[in-house]
N, C-alpha and C positions, 0 to 999 in steps of 0.2 A: 601747444595743442595735447591735451591730454584724452587719448580715444581709448575705449575697451578692446581688447584684442579679439580677435575671431576666436582664440582658444577659451577666453573669460566668457564670449557669449555662448559657445557651445556647452561649456560648462554648468552656466545658468540655466540653459535650455534643459539640459540633463535632470536638473534637479526636480522639474515641474513637468516630465512627459514619462511614459512607460518606455522601459526598453526592454526587447526581448532578444534571446542568445539565439544563434543561427539555427542549433538543432531542435529549438520548441519552434521557429518559424517554419523550418521545412516541415516538420510533423504537422503542424497548423495548414500548410500550403498542399501536404499530399491528402488529407482528410476536407481539403475544400472550406476550411474555417475562417480564411482571411483573403484580402485582396492584396497583392504584393503590387508596391508602387514604386518602380526605379525612376529616381530624380535626377540619375545622371544625365550628363550632356550625349546627345546623340553618337557623337564621334566616339565616346566611350564604348557604347553599345556596339557599333559597327567594328570597333577593335576588340573588344572583350567578349562579347556576347551578352546573354541577359538570363536570367530566370524563366523557365518556360510559363508560357502563360501570364507574365507579369504585366501591368500595363506601365506604359511609359509616359511619365509627365515629368518635362524639364524642370528642374528647380525654380527657375525662373519665371515660369507660366503657373505653377502650383496654384496658387491662391486664385489666379484668373479662370483657369480652366475648372475648377471646383466652385465658384461663386456663381450662384444663378442671376446675378444682378448684372456681372460682368459683360462686356461685348465680346468677350473671349471666351465665355462659359461653353463647355463641352459636354453634351447629353453623353456621359462617359460609360453607362452601364454598371456603374460601380453599384453592387449590392449593399444599401444602406445597414442590412442586418448584420454583415460580417465586418470584421476589425480591419481596419485600413493599416496596413505594416509598410512603411516605407523605409527605402535603402539606397545607400549612395555606394561609392567606392568604400569608405572605411568607418563611415558612421557619423561624420561630422556636418556634413550638409543636411543628412536626414534627421538629425536632432533639430537642427534650425528650422526645417521644414516642417516637423512633427508639432515643434512649438507653435509655429504660426498656423497650423490647423486647429490646433487647442484654442488659440486665441481667437480663431474664427468661430469657434463653438461645436467644433468636432468633438465627440466625447469618446468615439471607440479607435481610437488611433495608437499608433507605437512605431517605434523604430527599430532597426536590427541593430544591437552591438557588433562592430567589426566590420558591418557592409556588406558588399558583393564579395569581399574577399573571404570572410568568414562563411557566406553561403556557400562560396565554390566548396571549400573545404569541408564543410557538412553532408558533401556530397548530393546536394540537389541538383535537379536537373537543369543544365544551362544549353541554351542555344543560341546559332549565332543568330545576328541581326543584319539582314541585307541593307544594302543602299537602294533607295527606292528612286 
């Protein structure tokens, strides 16, 4: 069996999506020019925190929560006029997630190069995520 590696899939995704550096995203977030979407697992948020005012949509539910035809659709109050900027821990899951949204027809989407780690290093405000 000859399968594509996850690295190959990420490399292919990165060719067809917009990637932003963490400093640019920090600036956009501070000016309220984008909606940050954290696609990491909830356990990662509990352990490491998340960016203040970011929306959490787990990677496995992204397409379903953003598809109005899906029974899992969530009225997410995401401003359609703002760029959706996805991030994960290091930028691999968010690249695949961003490609999936582009494939769904979303136009104004991007992801963060280096993910949450890069965002933390940029000085963006991080808040803890409490278990409910």
